[in-house]
Wavefront OBJ file of the C-alpha trace (Angstrom):
o trace
v 5.073 -20.157 -7.423
v 6.036 -16.588 -7.520
v 4.056 -14.351 -5.271
v 3.753 -10.604 -6.541
v 1.926 -8.148 -4.368
v -0.500 -5.651 -6.312
v -2.337 -2.470 -4.878
v -5.154 -0.553 -6.112
v -6.405 -3.627 -8.340
v -10.327 -3.051 -7.464
v -10.214 0.323 -9.366
v -10.105 1.090 -13.505
v -6.284 0.186 -14.558
v -5.648 -2.413 -12.095
v -8.651 -4.315 -12.325
v -7.703 -4.680 -16.205
v -4.262 -5.308 -15.494
v -5.029 -8.319 -12.990
v -6.833 -10.733 -15.606
v -4.651 -10.059 -18.342
v -1.395 -10.719 -16.093
v -2.717 -13.848 -14.575
v -3.663 -15.279 -17.936
v -0.218 -14.614 -19.261
v 1.683 -15.861 -16.263
v -0.285 -18.969 -14.963
v 2.793 -19.781 -12.832
v 2.555 -16.043 -10.641
v 0.236 -15.598 -7.864
v -1.291 -12.147 -7.081
v -2.043 -10.633 -3.857
v -4.372 -7.976 -4.437
v -4.388 -5.269 -1.441
v -7.039 -2.621 -2.450
v -9.214 -0.282 0.511
v -12.111 -0.257 -1.540
v -12.683 3.523 -1.455
v -15.716 4.812 -3.740
v -13.418 4.597 -6.921
v -12.964 0.642 -6.364
v -15.216 -1.955 -7.121
v -15.154 -5.624 -6.686
v -17.511 -5.970 -9.893
v -14.375 -5.142 -11.611
v -12.821 -8.393 -10.828
v -15.504 -10.472 -11.698
v -13.588 -11.534 -14.940
v -10.384 -12.277 -12.861
v -9.465 -16.166 -12.160
v -11.322 -17.200 -8.784
v -8.441 -19.012 -7.543
v -5.831 -19.567 -4.975
v -3.832 -17.427 -7.369
v -5.557 -14.360 -6.957
v -5.835 -13.291 -3.413
v -7.779 -10.583 -2.388
v -7.158 -8.680 0.997
v -9.090 -5.192 1.584
v -6.834 -2.408 3.720
v -4.799 0.599 3.151
v -1.254 1.035 2.002
v -0.787 3.720 4.592
v -1.406 0.551 7.185
v 2.095 -0.407 7.720
v 1.255 -3.635 10.325
v -1.136 -4.804 7.464
v 1.966 -4.436 4.748
v 4.378 -6.110 6.982
v 1.861 -8.840 7.712
v 1.221 -9.574 3.987
v 5.262 -9.691 3.676
v 5.468 -11.884 6.746
v 2.625 -14.415 5.358
v 3.399 -14.736 1.852
v 6.817 -14.920 -0.083
v 6.576 -11.664 -1.715
v 8.948 -11.018 -4.513
v 7.437 -7.951 -6.397
v 5.310 -5.165 -6.082
v 3.350 -3.502 -8.687
v 1.872 -0.231 -7.121
v -1.364 1.073 -8.696
v -3.262 2.293 -5.803
v -3.644 6.258 -5.784
v -6.125 9.008 -5.053
v -6.632 10.238 -8.926
v -9.228 12.412 -9.614
v -8.059 15.944 -10.071
v -11.153 17.713 -8.788
v -11.268 15.888 -5.872
v -7.435 17.098 -5.109
v -8.540 20.247 -5.583
v -11.010 20.012 -2.655
v -9.493 17.475 -0.442
v -5.517 17.581 -1.193
v -4.442 16.166 2.318
v -6.277 12.988 1.279
v -4.010 12.890 -1.999
v -0.914 13.592 0.340
v -1.755 10.916 2.791
v -2.545 7.968 0.345
v -0.070 8.644 -2.588
v 2.930 10.222 -0.896
v 2.945 8.592 2.741
v 1.003 5.452 1.573
v 3.746 4.573 -1.208
v 6.539 5.413 1.230
v 5.073 2.945 3.680
v 4.811 0.367 1.009
v 8.593 0.566 -0.406
v 9.938 1.069 3.127
v 8.190 -2.122 3.707
v 9.484 -4.270 1.005
v 13.031 -2.720 1.732
v 13.368 -3.851 5.160
v 11.901 -7.556 3.674
v 14.248 -7.627 1.024
v 17.303 -5.746 1.469
v 17.819 -5.186 5.443
v 17.670 -8.701 6.319
v 19.584 -12.055 5.015
v 17.745 -12.837 2.005
v 17.308 -15.919 -0.182
v 16.469 -15.479 -3.513
v 14.478 -18.262 -5.040
v 11.426 -19.598 -7.376
v 12.385 -17.268 -10.367
v 14.628 -16.267 -12.696
v 14.283 -12.733 -11.278
v 15.033 -13.297 -7.983
v 19.170 -13.532 -8.186
v 21.243 -11.281 -6.461
v 22.195 -9.072 -9.764
v 18.292 -8.814 -10.146
v 16.622 -8.821 -7.046
v 12.847 -8.713 -6.156
v 11.178 -5.180 -8.014
v 9.274 -2.529 -6.929
v 7.166 -0.855 -9.875
v 5.473 2.530 -9.092
v 2.625 3.286 -11.912
v 2.497 7.167 -12.096
v 1.504 10.176 -14.350
v 2.350 12.061 -16.933
v 0.585 15.099 -15.060
v 3.652 15.180 -12.926
v 5.454 17.075 -16.047
v 2.969 19.829 -15.764
v 1.652 21.336 -19.154
v 3.012 21.539 -22.697
v 3.012 24.475 -25.501
v 0.751 23.923 -28.110
v 3.994 22.828 -30.550
v 3.540 19.519 -31.824
v 7.024 18.696 -31.210
v 6.689 19.686 -27.381
v 6.389 16.294 -25.509
v 7.169 14.667 -22.281
v 10.183 12.497 -21.951
v 12.095 10.860 -19.229
v 14.352 13.820 -19.163
v 11.647 16.657 -18.956
v 11.879 18.472 -15.395
v 8.599 17.837 -12.912
v 6.326 20.822 -12.739
v 2.964 19.840 -11.179
v 0.208 21.795 -11.093
v -2.536 20.172 -9.009
v -2.715 18.691 -5.730
v -2.986 15.374 -7.323
v 0.228 15.607 -9.591
v 2.090 17.258 -6.916
v 1.262 14.278 -4.649
v 2.260 11.785 -7.703
v 5.601 13.599 -8.180
v 6.248 13.104 -4.440
v 5.440 9.483 -4.681
v 8.027 9.337 -7.969
v 11.129 11.098 -5.944
v 10.622 8.586 -2.977
v 10.656 5.570 -5.079
v 13.638 7.244 -7.013
v 15.444 7.641 -3.461
v 15.076 4.139 -2.427
v 16.870 3.206 -5.639
v 19.876 5.715 -5.301
v 20.524 5.795 -1.793
v 19.542 1.710 -0.943
v 20.061 0.052 -3.910
v 16.418 -1.270 -4.836
v 15.478 -2.679 -7.724
v 12.851 -0.073 -8.792
v 11.343 0.912 -12.132
v 8.491 4.304 -12.689
v 6.116 4.295 -15.467
v 4.716 7.513 -16.205
v 1.531 7.261 -18.383
v -0.900 9.247 -20.407
v -4.539 9.827 -20.581
v -6.405 6.088 -19.982
v -9.622 4.912 -21.242
v -11.303 1.815 -21.775
v -13.708 -0.684 -19.858
v -14.271 0.101 -16.258
v -13.112 3.696 -15.614
v -14.720 5.245 -12.749
v -17.891 7.667 -13.738
v -16.221 10.713 -12.654
v -13.529 10.561 -15.810
v -14.469 12.179 -18.842
v -15.142 9.476 -21.419
v -17.334 7.715 -19.117
v -19.077 10.645 -18.164
v -19.608 11.555 -21.635
v -21.272 7.990 -22.438
v -23.446 8.485 -19.372
v -24.659 11.504 -19.468
v -25.666 11.227 -23.104
v -27.511 7.965 -22.564
v -29.462 9.411 -20.055
v -30.200 12.403 -22.046
v -28.709 14.595 -19.863
v -26.099 17.873 -20.419
v -22.687 16.780 -20.939
v -20.361 19.009 -19.194
v -17.345 20.393 -20.934
v -14.724 22.457 -19.126
v -13.560 25.792 -20.503
v -13.246 26.053 -23.910
v -13.057 22.231 -24.547
v -9.658 22.570 -26.006
v -7.189 21.171 -23.616
v -5.380 18.499 -25.373
v -4.727 14.640 -23.863
v -2.868 11.994 -25.395
v -4.990 8.902 -25.190
v -3.762 5.464 -24.284
v -5.762 2.631 -24.557
v -6.437 0.772 -20.846
v -4.904 -2.748 -22.129
v -1.756 -1.282 -24.179
v -1.084 0.333 -21.012
v -1.242 -2.580 -18.656
v 1.069 -4.426 -21.494
v 3.699 -1.837 -21.427
v 3.756 -2.217 -17.153
v 3.994 -5.893 -17.906
v 7.116 -5.353 -20.031
v 8.591 -2.777 -17.849
v 8.377 -4.751 -14.883
v 9.958 -7.888 -16.569
v 12.610 -6.086 -18.918
v 13.414 -2.557 -17.931
v 16.232 -1.423 -16.692
v 16.605 -1.015 -12.822
v 16.487 2.550 -11.594
v 14.823 3.737 -14.559
v 11.842 5.610 -15.745
v 9.546 4.584 -18.688
v 6.839 6.816 -20.293
v 4.022 4.590 -21.676
v 1.874 6.939 -24.181
v -0.368 6.222 -27.067
v 0.278 9.127 -29.686
v -3.197 9.498 -29.703
v -3.635 13.567 -29.089
v -7.081 15.134 -29.072
v -8.677 17.701 -27.779
v -11.802 17.620 -25.199
v -14.220 19.037 -28.147
v -12.856 16.445 -30.235
v -13.082 13.294 -27.818
v -16.761 14.677 -26.849
v -17.813 14.846 -30.616
v -16.220 11.563 -31.535
v -18.526 9.725 -28.877
v -21.696 11.595 -29.524
v -21.450 10.731 -33.391
v -20.761 7.217 -32.750
v -23.406 6.818 -30.096
v -25.689 8.151 -32.739
v -24.700 5.452 -34.655
v -24.690 2.906 -32.191
v -27.541 3.779 -29.486
v -29.576 6.328 -31.807
v -31.540 9.023 -29.554
v -34.752 10.608 -30.437
v -36.324 14.090 -29.484
v -38.900 14.481 -26.947
v -40.402 16.674 -28.892
v -40.886 15.639 -32.169
v -39.931 11.764 -31.850
v -37.349 12.542 -34.895
v -33.899 11.387 -34.544
v -31.733 13.759 -32.693
v -27.789 13.825 -32.183
v -26.210 13.411 -28.944
v -24.238 16.303 -29.748
v -26.809 18.408 -28.985
v -26.327 17.372 -25.409
v -22.876 19.163 -25.031
v -22.823 22.185 -22.368
v -19.623 24.413 -22.114
v -19.115 24.615 -17.745
v -16.675 27.026 -15.785
v -12.971 25.690 -16.215
v -11.600 24.234 -13.260
v -8.463 25.488 -11.307
v -4.940 24.733 -12.839
v -6.232 23.039 -15.433
v -3.414 21.651 -17.623
v -3.599 22.795 -21.394
v -1.742 20.166 -23.195
v -0.170 16.650 -22.329
v 1.805 14.164 -24.777
v 3.855 11.598 -24.388
v 7.295 10.918 -25.942
v 7.356 6.783 -25.862
v 10.454 6.586 -27.773
v 12.352 4.893 -25.144
v 9.811 2.164 -23.891
v 9.349 1.527 -27.757
v 13.059 1.324 -28.898
v 14.549 -0.357 -25.936
v 11.613 -2.594 -24.857
v 9.964 -3.293 -28.240
v 6.448 -2.064 -26.742
v 3.778 -0.712 -29.462
v 0.347 0.212 -28.656
v -2.279 -2.208 -30.576
v -4.974 0.410 -30.490
v -5.427 3.526 -31.913
v -7.898 5.850 -30.682
v -10.841 5.018 -33.293
v -10.335 1.614 -32.538
v -9.947 1.794 -28.857
v -13.039 4.038 -28.152
v -15.229 2.001 -30.487
v -14.308 -1.044 -27.764
v -14.673 1.344 -24.816
v -18.324 2.454 -26.248
v -19.166 -1.125 -26.639
v -18.057 -2.008 -23.141
v -20.390 0.887 -21.686
v -23.636 0.367 -23.532
v -23.092 -3.360 -22.540
v -23.316 -1.951 -18.913
v -26.098 0.628 -19.203
v -28.177 -0.422 -21.996
l 1 2 3 4 5 6 7 8 9 10 11 12 13 14 15 16 17 18 19 20 21 22 23 24 25 26 27 28 29 30 31 32 33 34 35 36 37 38 39 40 41 42 43 44 45 46 47 48 49 50 51 52 53 54 55 56 57 58 59 60 61 62 63 64 65 66 67 68 69 70 71 72 73 74 75 76 77 78 79 80 81 82 83 84 85 86 87 88 89 90 91 92 93 94 95 96 97 98 99 100 101 102 103 104 105 106 107 108 109 110 111 112 113 114 115 116 117 118 119 120 121 122 123 124 125 126 127 128 129 130 131 132 133 134 135 136 137 138 139 140 141 142 143 144 145 146 147 148 149 150 151 152 153 154 155 156 157 158 159 160 161 162 163 164 165 166 167 168 169 170 171 172 173 174 175 176 177 178 179 180 181 182 183 184 185 186 187 188 189 190 191 192 193 194 195 196 197 198 199 200 201 202 203 204 205 206 207 208 209 210 211 212 213 214 215 216 217 218 219 220 221 222 223 224 225 226 227 228 229 230 231 232 233 234 235 236 237 238 239 240 241 242 243 244 245 246 247 248 249 250 251 252 253 254 255 256 257 258 259 260 261 262 263 264 265 266 267 268 269 270 271 272 273 274 275 276 277 278 279 280 281 282 283 284 285 286 287 288 289 290 291 292 293 294 295 296 297 298 299 300 301 302 303 304 305 306 307 308 309 310 311 312 313 314 315 316 317 318 319 320 321 322 323 324 325 326 327 328 329 330 331 332 333 334 335 336 337 338 339 340 341 342 343 344 345 346 347 348 349
């Protein structure tokens, strides 16, 4: 049975990835390493198979002795690295934590993998991937925020050739981790791939993110905060579409390459918030406390001071992934946001 180490899978994207991956690949065992910070929740893994094919380990990716022990104990033939501090607001308040986890943690993880796979004599077995021409793979999950910000020109898109220009401590720490992974391919010949994704949304996302915040605040009858003028634009990617892209790149992407994963669903924050409120008006109607008559969740929208270093626009060109590997998003924003709201309604109501 092929064993893959996955990190950070009690969080949003990872906890969607684990059940998808285990169901698709019954011959695979996942070692799931997560520190269970505030952003991780074991309840997120309640739909993952409870079997010997899914082994959870609580621990820090910066803990070198722990990582070494996992590589010694288990016959690890790949790494899929989700674990990261990811909330921009938190990176502004405490950047050191982001450098420690995202940069130092990624270095620790890939360096231990390098020494386990490449420095010592290695016997490749168990999988068609494990051959001298296609050795165990290290897949690093990153973000489009490493590229900085775009103009309002709809033809201006992030590609894999876009120069890095991170503008927040979070994006700078992710850019640093990307460069470490890149260096281990070019310097040591490791079989690495990097994926940079656009804004994810869907089930299990942490409350601090925009879409869960809008839904939670709306259902609680509280003011819905929108930064600045609400015209910041993001390209929205349904989380399961992202998981399928990761799967495809991990198994078939070219070694040393970067692949951008984007949903081609650009929306500004005003559009996102108003769309969610309008759907909630249909799916979970509210009533005015004063009159008892129907009222719109849109009435709760409140504009607040913009955050520092708030990039104006992100948008990904996923042409490389689509043409080389045949990936295509199954969900557009209209279908994905309905599935997302339905999941949160079951959670909160």
